[in-house]
N, CA, C and O atoms as a Tripos MOL2 file, in Angstrom:
@<TRIPOS>MOLECULE
protein
  192   191    48     0     0
PROTEIN
NO_CHARGES

@<TRIPOS>ATOM
      1 N           0.8330   -1.2040    0.0000 N.3       1 MET1
      2 CA          0.0000    0.0010    0.0000 C.3       1 MET1
      3 C           0.8690    1.2580    0.0010 C.2       1 MET1
      4 O           0.5280    2.2550   -0.6360 O.2       1 MET1
      5 N           1.9690    1.2070    0.7020 N.am      2 GLU2
      6 CA          2.8550    2.3680    0.7870 C.3       2 GLU2
      7 C           3.4390    2.7260   -0.5830 C.2       2 GLU2
      8 O           3.5350    3.9040   -0.9270 O.2       2 GLU2
      9 N           3.8220    1.7250   -1.3560 N.am      3 GLY3
     10 CA          4.3810    1.9760   -2.6820 C.3       3 GLY3
     11 C           3.3610    2.6080   -3.6140 C.2       3 GLY3
     12 O           3.7010    3.4780   -4.4150 O.2       3 GLY3
     13 N           2.1060    2.1690   -3.5090 N.am      4 MET4
     14 CA          1.0580    2.7220   -4.3670 C.3       4 MET4
     15 C           0.8030    4.1830   -4.0100 C.2       4 MET4
     16 O           0.6140    5.0100   -4.9020 O.2       4 MET4
     17 N           0.7950    4.5090   -2.7300 N.am      5 THR5
     18 CA          0.5900    5.8980   -2.2960 C.3       5 THR5
     19 C           1.7100    6.7820   -2.8230 C.2       5 THR5
     20 O           1.4590    7.8870   -3.3030 O.2       5 THR5
     21 N           2.9350    6.3010   -2.7360 N.am      6 LEU6
     22 CA          4.0840    7.0530   -3.2280 C.3       6 LEU6
     23 C           3.9780    7.2760   -4.7410 C.2       6 LEU6
     24 O           4.2810    8.3620   -5.2360 O.2       6 LEU6
     25 N           3.5480    6.2460   -5.4630 N.am      7 PHE7
     26 CA          3.3840    6.3540   -6.9130 C.3       7 PHE7
     27 C           2.3240    7.4000   -7.2640 C.2       7 PHE7
     28 O           2.5430    8.2400   -8.1370 O.2       7 PHE7
     29 N           1.1890    7.3490   -6.5920 N.am      8 ILE8
     30 CA          0.1090    8.3090   -6.8580 C.3       8 ILE8
     31 C           0.5820    9.7270   -6.5420 C.2       8 ILE8
     32 O           0.2940   10.6570   -7.2950 O.2       8 ILE8
     33 N           1.2980    9.8970   -5.4440 N.am      9 PHE9
     34 CA          1.8220   11.2130   -5.0720 C.3       9 PHE9
     35 C           2.7230   11.7620   -6.1790 C.2       9 PHE9
     36 O           2.6050   12.9270   -6.5570 O.2       9 PHE9
     37 N           3.6160   10.9260   -6.6940 N.am     10 HIS10
     38 CA          4.5300   11.3880   -7.7390 C.3      10 HIS10
     39 C           3.7870   11.7000   -9.0380 C.2      10 HIS10
     40 O           4.1350   12.6540   -9.7340 O.2      10 HIS10
     41 N           2.7820   10.9160   -9.3650 N.am     11 VAL11
     42 CA          1.9900   11.1900  -10.5710 C.3      11 VAL11
     43 C           1.3200   12.5530  -10.4500 C.2      11 VAL11
     44 O           1.2980   13.3230  -11.4100 O.2      11 VAL11
     45 N           0.7720   12.8530   -9.2730 N.am     12 ILE12
     46 CA          0.1110   14.1460   -9.0580 C.3      12 ILE12
     47 C           1.1260   15.2840   -9.1520 C.2      12 ILE12
     48 O           0.8620   16.2890   -9.8110 O.2      12 ILE12
     49 N           2.2680   15.1410   -8.5110 N.am     13 VAL13
     50 CA          3.2860   16.1970   -8.5170 C.3      13 VAL13
     51 C           3.8070   16.4380   -9.9320 C.2      13 VAL13
     52 O           3.9420   17.5880  -10.3490 O.2      13 VAL13
     53 N           4.0990   15.3810  -10.6690 N.am     14 VAL14
     54 CA          4.5910   15.5360  -12.0440 C.3      14 VAL14
     55 C           3.5130   16.1750  -12.9160 C.2      14 VAL14
     56 O           3.8270   17.0030  -13.7720 O.2      14 VAL14
     57 N           2.2590   15.8080  -12.7160 N.am     15 GLY15
     58 CA          1.1590   16.4220  -13.4670 C.3      15 GLY15
     59 C           1.0610   17.9100  -13.2070 C.2      15 GLY15
     60 O           0.8450   18.6890  -14.1360 O.2      15 GLY15
     61 N           1.2170   18.3160  -11.9550 N.am     16 ILE16
     62 CA          1.1750   19.7430  -11.6090 C.3      16 ILE16
     63 C           2.3450   20.4750  -12.2660 C.2      16 ILE16
     64 O           2.1670   21.5670  -12.8060 O.2      16 ILE16
     65 N           3.5330   19.8840  -12.2240 N.am     17 LEU17
     66 CA          4.6990   20.5180  -12.8530 C.3      17 LEU17
     67 C           4.4920   20.6930  -14.3560 C.2      17 LEU17
     68 O           4.8320   21.7380  -14.9120 O.2      17 LEU17
     69 N           3.9410   19.6840  -15.0100 N.am     18 ILE18
     70 CA          3.6890   19.7800  -16.4540 C.3      18 ILE18
     71 C           2.6590   20.8680  -16.7350 C.2      18 ILE18
     72 O           2.8160   21.6360  -17.6840 O.2      18 ILE18
     73 N           1.6030   20.9430  -15.9180 N.am     19 ALA19
     74 CA          0.5700   21.9570  -16.1230 C.3      19 ALA19
     75 C           1.1370   23.3650  -15.9500 C.2      19 ALA19
     76 O           0.8350   24.2550  -16.7450 O.2      19 ALA19
     77 N           1.9540   23.5710  -14.9200 N.am     20 VAL20
     78 CA          2.5430   24.8930  -14.6790 C.3      20 VAL20
     79 C           3.4920   25.2640  -15.8180 C.2      20 VAL20
     80 O           3.4820   26.4020  -16.2870 O.2      20 VAL20
     81 N           4.3080   24.3140  -16.2620 N.am     21 THR21
     82 CA          5.2370   24.5780  -17.3580 C.3      21 THR21
     83 C           4.4880   24.9120  -18.6430 C.2      21 THR21
     84 O           4.8800   25.8270  -19.3670 O.2      21 THR21
     85 N           3.4220   24.1830  -18.9320 N.am     22 ALA22
     86 CA          2.6310   24.4510  -20.1380 C.3      22 ALA22
     87 C           1.9840   25.8300  -20.0570 C.2      22 ALA22
     88 O           1.9240   26.5480  -21.0550 O.2      22 ALA22
     89 N           1.4990   26.2030  -18.8690 N.am     23 PHE23
     90 CA          0.8670   27.5170  -18.6920 C.3      23 PHE23
     91 C           1.8750   28.6390  -18.9420 C.2      23 PHE23
     92 O           1.5650   29.6160  -19.6240 O.2      23 PHE23
     93 N           3.0840   28.4950  -18.3870 N.am     24 ILE24
     94 CA          4.1260   29.5110  -18.5720 C.3      24 ILE24
     95 C           4.5230   29.5900  -20.0510 C.2      24 ILE24
     96 O           4.6680   30.6850  -20.5940 O.2      24 ILE24
     97 N           4.6950   28.4510  -20.6940 N.am     25 ALA25
     98 CA          5.0850   28.4390  -22.1080 C.3      25 ALA25
     99 C           3.9910   29.0530  -22.9780 C.2      25 ALA25
    100 O           4.2870   29.7790  -23.9270 O.2      25 ALA25
    101 N           2.7360   28.7660  -22.6610 N.am     26 TYR26
    102 CA          1.6210   29.3230  -23.4430 C.3      26 TYR26
    103 C           1.6070   30.8430  -23.3310 C.2      26 TYR26
    104 O           1.4550   31.5390  -24.3350 O.2      26 TYR26
    105 N           1.7630   31.3570  -22.1200 N.am     27 ASN27
    106 CA          1.7510   32.8110  -21.9350 C.3      27 ASN27
    107 C           2.9610   33.4630  -22.5900 C.2      27 ASN27
    108 O           2.8390   34.5470  -23.1610 O.2      27 ASN27
    109 N           4.1230   32.8280  -22.5180 N.am     28 ALA28
    110 CA          5.3170   33.3850  -23.1550 C.3      28 ALA28
    111 C           5.1330   33.4110  -24.6670 C.2      28 ALA28
    112 O           5.5050   34.3920  -25.3110 O.2      28 ALA28
    113 N           4.5760   32.3720  -25.2380 N.am     29 GLY29
    114 CA          4.3360   32.3350  -26.6750 C.3      29 GLY29
    115 C           3.3040   33.3500  -27.1030 C.2      29 GLY29
    116 O           3.4320   33.9610  -28.1640 O.2      29 GLY29
    117 N           2.2790   33.5350  -26.2860 N.am     30 LYS30
    118 CA          1.2280   34.5070  -26.6120 C.3      30 LYS30
    119 C           1.8090   35.9170  -26.6150 C.2      30 LYS30
    120 O           1.4890   36.7130  -27.4980 O.2      30 LYS30
    121 N           2.6530   36.2340  -25.6470 N.am     31 ASN31
    122 CA          3.2570   37.5640  -25.5800 C.3      31 ASN31
    123 C           4.2130   37.7810  -26.7440 C.2      31 ASN31
    124 O           4.2470   38.8690  -27.3180 O.2      31 ASN31
    125 N           4.9870   36.7670  -27.1000 N.am     32 LYS32
    126 CA          5.9280   36.9000  -28.2170 C.3      32 LYS32
    127 C           5.1600   37.1450  -29.5100 C.2      32 LYS32
    128 O           5.5560   37.9830  -30.3190 O.2      32 LYS32
    129 N           4.0740   36.4240  -29.7050 N.am     33 GLY33
    130 CA          3.2580   36.6320  -30.8960 C.3      33 GLY33
    131 C           2.6710   38.0280  -30.9400 C.2      33 GLY33
    132 O           2.5690   38.6280  -32.0100 O.2      33 GLY33
    133 N           2.2860   38.5460  -29.7880 N.am     34 ARG34
    134 CA          1.7150   39.8890  -29.7490 C.3      34 ARG34
    135 C           2.7690   40.9190  -30.1430 C.2      34 ARG34
    136 O           2.4620   41.8620  -30.8720 O.2      34 ARG34
    137 N           4.0040   40.7560  -29.6740 N.am     35 PHE35
    138 CA          5.0600   41.7040  -30.0170 C.3      35 PHE35
    139 C           5.3800   41.6350  -31.5130 C.2      35 PHE35
    140 O           5.6500   42.6600  -32.1380 O.2      35 PHE35
    141 N           5.3500   40.4370  -32.0800 N.am     36 ILE36
    142 CA          5.6200   40.2970  -33.5150 C.3      36 ILE36
    143 C           4.5280   41.0050  -34.3110 C.2      36 ILE36
    144 O           4.8280   41.7130  -35.2720 O.2      36 ILE36
    145 N           3.2660   40.8240  -33.9240 N.am     37 SER37
    146 CA          2.1740   41.4610  -34.6670 C.3      37 SER37
    147 C           2.2260   42.9790  -34.4990 C.2      37 SER37
    148 O           1.8920   43.7040  -35.4360 O.2      37 SER37
    149 N           2.6330   43.4730  -33.3400 N.am     38 GLU38
    150 CA          2.7610   44.9220  -33.1500 C.3      38 GLU38
    151 C           3.8530   45.4740  -34.0600 C.2      38 GLU38
    152 O           3.7070   46.5670  -34.6070 O.2      38 GLU38
    153 N           4.9460   44.7300  -34.2270 N.am     39 GLY39
    154 CA          6.0130   45.1610  -35.1170 C.3      39 GLY39
    155 C           5.5400   45.2210  -36.5610 C.2      39 GLY39
    156 O           5.9180   46.1310  -37.2980 O.2      39 GLY39
    157 N           4.7300   44.2750  -36.9670 N.am     40 GLN40
    158 CA          4.1950   44.2860  -38.3270 C.3      40 GLN40
    159 C           3.2480   45.4630  -38.5120 C.2      40 GLN40
    160 O           3.2610   46.1050  -39.5620 O.2      40 GLN40
    161 N           2.4340   45.7530  -37.5140 N.am     41 ASP41
    162 CA          1.5160   46.8890  -37.6030 C.3      41 ASP41
    163 C           2.2980   48.1880  -37.7550 C.2      41 ASP41
    164 O           1.9170   49.0490  -38.5480 O.2      41 ASP41
    165 N           3.3820   48.3360  -37.0080 N.am     42 ASN42
    166 CA          4.1900   49.5530  -37.0910 C.3      42 ASN42
    167 C           4.8160   49.6950  -38.4740 C.2      42 ASN42
    168 O           4.8940   50.8020  -39.0070 O.2      42 ASN42
    169 N           5.2620   48.5850  -39.0600 N.am     43 ARG43
    170 CA          5.8500   48.6450  -40.4000 C.3      43 ARG43
    171 C           4.7940   49.0150  -41.4350 C.2      43 ARG43
    172 O           5.0810   49.7540  -42.3760 O.2      43 ARG43
    173 N           3.5780   48.5070  -41.2670 N.am     44 ASN44
    174 CA          2.5070   48.8370  -42.2120 C.3      44 ASN44
    175 C           2.1510   50.3140  -42.1340 C.2      44 ASN44
    176 O           1.8520   50.9360  -43.1530 O.2      44 ASN44
    177 N           2.1810   50.8740  -40.9400 N.am     45 VAL45
    178 CA          1.8510   52.2910  -40.7740 C.3      45 VAL45
    179 C           2.9260   53.1440  -41.4320 C.2      45 VAL45
    180 O           2.6100   54.1600  -42.0510 O.2      45 VAL45
    181 N           4.1920   52.7510  -41.3080 N.am     46 GLN46
    182 CA          5.2790   53.5380  -41.8850 C.3      46 GLN46
    183 C           5.2220   53.5460  -43.4080 C.2      46 GLN46
    184 O           5.6270   54.5300  -44.0270 O.2      46 GLN46
    185 N           4.7310   52.4750  -44.0270 N.am     47 ARG47
    186 CA          4.6610   52.4090  -45.4850 C.3      47 ARG47
    187 C           3.6260   53.3800  -46.0300 C.2      47 ARG47
    188 O           3.7930   53.9050  -47.1310 O.2      47 ARG47
    189 N           2.5690   53.6240  -45.2810 N.am     48 LYS48
    190 CA          1.4910   54.5020  -45.7560 C.3      48 LYS48
    191 C           1.9080   55.9110  -45.6920 C.2      48 LYS48
    192 O           1.1360   56.8000  -46.0500 O.2      48 LYS48
@<TRIPOS>BOND
     1     1     2 1
     2     2     3 1
     3     3     4 2
     4     3     5 am
     5     5     6 1
     6     6     7 1
     7     7     8 2
     8     7     9 am
     9     9    10 1
    10    10    11 1
    11    11    12 2
    12    11    13 am
    13    13    14 1
    14    14    15 1
    15    15    16 2
    16    15    17 am
    17    17    18 1
    18    18    19 1
    19    19    20 2
    20    19    21 am
    21    21    22 1
    22    22    23 1
    23    23    24 2
    24    23    25 am
    25    25    26 1
    26    26    27 1
    27    27    28 2
    28    27    29 am
    29    29    30 1
    30    30    31 1
    31    31    32 2
    32    31    33 am
    33    33    34 1
    34    34    35 1
    35    35    36 2
    36    35    37 am
    37    37    38 1
    38    38    39 1
    39    39    40 2
    40    39    41 am
    41    41    42 1
    42    42    43 1
    43    43    44 2
    44    43    45 am
    45    45    46 1
    46    46    47 1
    47    47    48 2
    48    47    49 am
    49    49    50 1
    50    50    51 1
    51    51    52 2
    52    51    53 am
    53    53    54 1
    54    54    55 1
    55    55    56 2
    56    55    57 am
    57    57    58 1
    58    58    59 1
    59    59    60 2
    60    59    61 am
    61    61    62 1
    62    62    63 1
    63    63    64 2
    64    63    65 am
    65    65    66 1
    66    66    67 1
    67    67    68 2
    68    67    69 am
    69    69    70 1
    70    70    71 1
    71    71    72 2
    72    71    73 am
    73    73    74 1
    74    74    75 1
    75    75    76 2
    76    75    77 am
    77    77    78 1
    78    78    79 1
    79    79    80 2
    80    79    81 am
    81    81    82 1
    82    82    83 1
    83    83    84 2
    84    83    85 am
    85    85    86 1
    86    86    87 1
    87    87    88 2
    88    87    89 am
    89    89    90 1
    90    90    91 1
    91    91    92 2
    92    91    93 am
    93    93    94 1
    94    94    95 1
    95    95    96 2
    96    95    97 am
    97    97    98 1
    98    98    99 1
    99    99   100 2
   100    99   101 am
   101   101   102 1
   102   102   103 1
   103   103   104 2
   104   103   105 am
   105   105   106 1
   106   106   107 1
   107   107   108 2
   108   107   109 am
   109   109   110 1
   110   110   111 1
   111   111   112 2
   112   111   113 am
   113   113   114 1
   114   114   115 1
   115   115   116 2
   116   115   117 am
   117   117   118 1
   118   118   119 1
   119   119   120 2
   120   119   121 am
   121   121   122 1
   122   122   123 1
   123   123   124 2
   124   123   125 am
   125   125   126 1
   126   126   127 1
   127   127   128 2
   128   127   129 am
   129   129   130 1
   130   130   131 1
   131   131   132 2
   132   131   133 am
   133   133   134 1
   134   134   135 1
   135   135   136 2
   136   135   137 am
   137   137   138 1
   138   138   139 1
   139   139   140 2
   140   139   141 am
   141   141   142 1
   142   142   143 1
   143   143   144 2
   144   143   145 am
   145   145   146 1
   146   146   147 1
   147   147   148 2
   148   147   149 am
   149   149   150 1
   150   150   151 1
   151   151   152 2
   152   151   153 am
   153   153   154 1
   154   154   155 1
   155   155   156 2
   156   155   157 am
   157   157   158 1
   158   158   159 1
   159   159   160 2
   160   159   161 am
   161   161   162 1
   162   162   163 1
   163   163   164 2
   164   163   165 am
   165   165   166 1
   166   166   167 1
   167   167   168 2
   168   167   169 am
   169   169   170 1
   170   170   171 1
   171   171   172 2
   172   171   173 am
   173   173   174 1
   174   174   175 1
   175   175   176 2
   176   175   177 am
   177   177   178 1
   178   178   179 1
   179   179   180 2
   180   179   181 am
   181   181   182 1
   182   182   183 1
   183   183   184 2
   184   183   185 am
   185   185   186 1
   186   186   187 1
   187   187   188 2
   188   187   189 am
   189   189   190 1
   190   190   191 1
   191   191   192 2
@<TRIPOS>SUBSTRUCTURE
     1 MET1         2 RESIDUE 1 A MET
     2 GLU2         6 RESIDUE 1 A GLU
     3 GLY3        10 RESIDUE 1 A GLY
     4 MET4        14 RESIDUE 1 A MET
     5 THR5        18 RESIDUE 1 A THR
     6 LEU6        22 RESIDUE 1 A LEU
     7 PHE7        26 RESIDUE 1 A PHE
     8 ILE8        30 RESIDUE 1 A ILE
     9 PHE9        34 RESIDUE 1 A PHE
    10 HIS10       38 RESIDUE 1 A HIS
    11 VAL11       42 RESIDUE 1 A VAL
    12 ILE12       46 RESIDUE 1 A ILE
    13 VAL13       50 RESIDUE 1 A VAL
    14 VAL14       54 RESIDUE 1 A VAL
    15 GLY15       58 RESIDUE 1 A GLY
    16 ILE16       62 RESIDUE 1 A ILE
    17 LEU17       66 RESIDUE 1 A LEU
    18 ILE18       70 RESIDUE 1 A ILE
    19 ALA19       74 RESIDUE 1 A ALA
    20 VAL20       78 RESIDUE 1 A VAL
    21 THR21       82 RESIDUE 1 A THR
    22 ALA22       86 RESIDUE 1 A ALA
    23 PHE23       90 RESIDUE 1 A PHE
    24 ILE24       94 RESIDUE 1 A ILE
    25 ALA25       98 RESIDUE 1 A ALA
    26 TYR26      102 RESIDUE 1 A TYR
    27 ASN27      106 RESIDUE 1 A ASN
    28 ALA28      110 RESIDUE 1 A ALA
    29 GLY29      114 RESIDUE 1 A GLY
    30 LYS30      118 RESIDUE 1 A LYS
    31 ASN31      122 RESIDUE 1 A ASN
    32 LYS32      126 RESIDUE 1 A LYS
    33 GLY33      130 RESIDUE 1 A GLY
    34 ARG34      134 RESIDUE 1 A ARG
    35 PHE35      138 RESIDUE 1 A PHE
    36 ILE36      142 RESIDUE 1 A ILE
    37 SER37      146 RESIDUE 1 A SER
    38 GLU38      150 RESIDUE 1 A GLU
    39 GLY39      154 RESIDUE 1 A GLY
    40 GLN40      158 RESIDUE 1 A GLN
    41 ASP41      162 RESIDUE 1 A ASP
    42 ASN42      166 RESIDUE 1 A ASN
    43 ARG43      170 RESIDUE 1 A ARG
    44 ASN44      174 RESIDUE 1 A ASN
    45 VAL45      178 RESIDUE 1 A VAL
    46 GLN46      182 RESIDUE 1 A GLN
    47 ARG47      186 RESIDUE 1 A ARG
    48 LYS48      190 RESIDUE 1 A LYS
């Protein structure tokens, strides 16, 4: 029983770490995309 509890604990902890990492990566990618689109908008304005 002790081994099963330890296994479940590790599965939960690893799942939380993956979720937090995915959340951080998603937000970082979203911000990078926003900066790229802002740069394109600025270039389009300069051409006009």
